N, C-alpha and C positions, 0 to 999 in steps of 0.2 A: 504494500500500500504506500502510495506517495502522497504528499501534500504539495501544493504549488510552492513557489519560493516564499510566500508569506504564510508561516505556520498558524497565524491567527485567522486565516481566510475561511476555515471550515470547508475547504474544497479538497476532497480526497478522491483518489482513483485506484481501482484494482486493475492491474495489468494481467490480462488473461494469458497472453503469450509473450515471452521475451526471447526474441531471436537475435542472434549476434550479427549476422551478415545477410545480404540480399540473396545469397546462394541457398538459404533455408526457406522452406515452404510449408505452410499449414493449409490443408484443405478441410473445410468445415462442412460436414454433412450430418443433418438430423441431430442437432445438439440443442440443449436448453442451457442457457447461461442466465442464471437468476440469483439475485440477492434480495434479502429482505432486511429491514431495519436500518438503523443509522449508525454512523461512526462520529463520535464527538458532536452529536446533534445535527449532523449533515447527512444527506443522502449521497452515498458514494457513487461515482460514475465508473462504469465498466469501460476500460480502454482495451481495444482488441490487441494493440501492439504498443510497445514503448519505444522501439527504436528502428528495427530493420526487419527484413524478410518480406516474403510474398504471402498474403493471406487471401484465400479464395473461398467465398461463400458459394456452396453448391447445395443442391437438394433443399431441404427445409431446416432452418435454424430459428430458434426463438431466443431473444435477448431483451433485457430490460430496456425500456425506451430511452433512458438517459445514457446510452452508450455512445462512444465516439470511436472513430477508426484508429487514430493514432494519439497516444497519451499526451496530456499536458505535462511536459517535463522540461524544466529549464536547463538541465545539465547536459542533455543529449541533443544532437541534431538528428531529426527524423529523416530516415532515408528509405523506409519501408513503403509498401503499397498494399492497398486493399482492393480486390476485384469482387464485385457483387454480381456473379452470374445468376444468382437467385437472391432477391431482396429478402432479408430476414423478417420474420414476424416479430413484432415488438409489443410491449405493453408494460403494465406495472406488476402483473402477476399472471403466470402461465396457468394457474389453477391446479397446482399439485395438491395432493390430498392433505398432507400436514407436514410441511417442511420443518417447522419448529420441533416436531416430534420425530424427525428423521424418516417420515413416510413420504417418499418421493414418487409414489405411484400416480398414475394419470387416470383420473376418473373420466367417465364419458362426457361430463359437463365441462371439462377443461378446454381451454383455448388451443391447447396443443394436441388434443386427442385426435388420432387418425390423420395427423398432418405430415407424418414422415413420408419421404419420397423413397421410391425403390432405388437401391444402390446399384451402381454399374456392375454388370456380371464379371468384369475384369478384376474385381476385388475378391480375394480369397479369404476365407475365415479359418482359424482365428487370425486376426490382424496382429502382427508383432508390434511391440513398443506401444501398446495401448495404455493410455493414462485414464484412470477412473477416480475422479474426486467427487465425493458425495457429501461434502461439508460446506 
């Protein structure tokens, strides 16, 4: 989590991916990026990237509506890019069952229910180097 140059500004951001070079690539397919609550009384902003790399939205993704492509960070020069082959779904709450109680299931009334797109047949399972964060 970063704050802008002014620590009293109550502006915070979460960097979802931190890639070091533009040779690195993240392809986003069928993800939910969600936060609830505040940090020091402010609503944190999701930043897709802090510095570098290629970030490609494909298939269906859901992310809090206060997200930004590249993070507000005064110490780094941003050289990364974001490509939206599929515009992400956004909102304030994806409608998960009970995130506070660690129940991340998707009820039929959820905004993300049945929104996943079919993945390309060229992707074999299981996928190596998969990152699973549920907190």
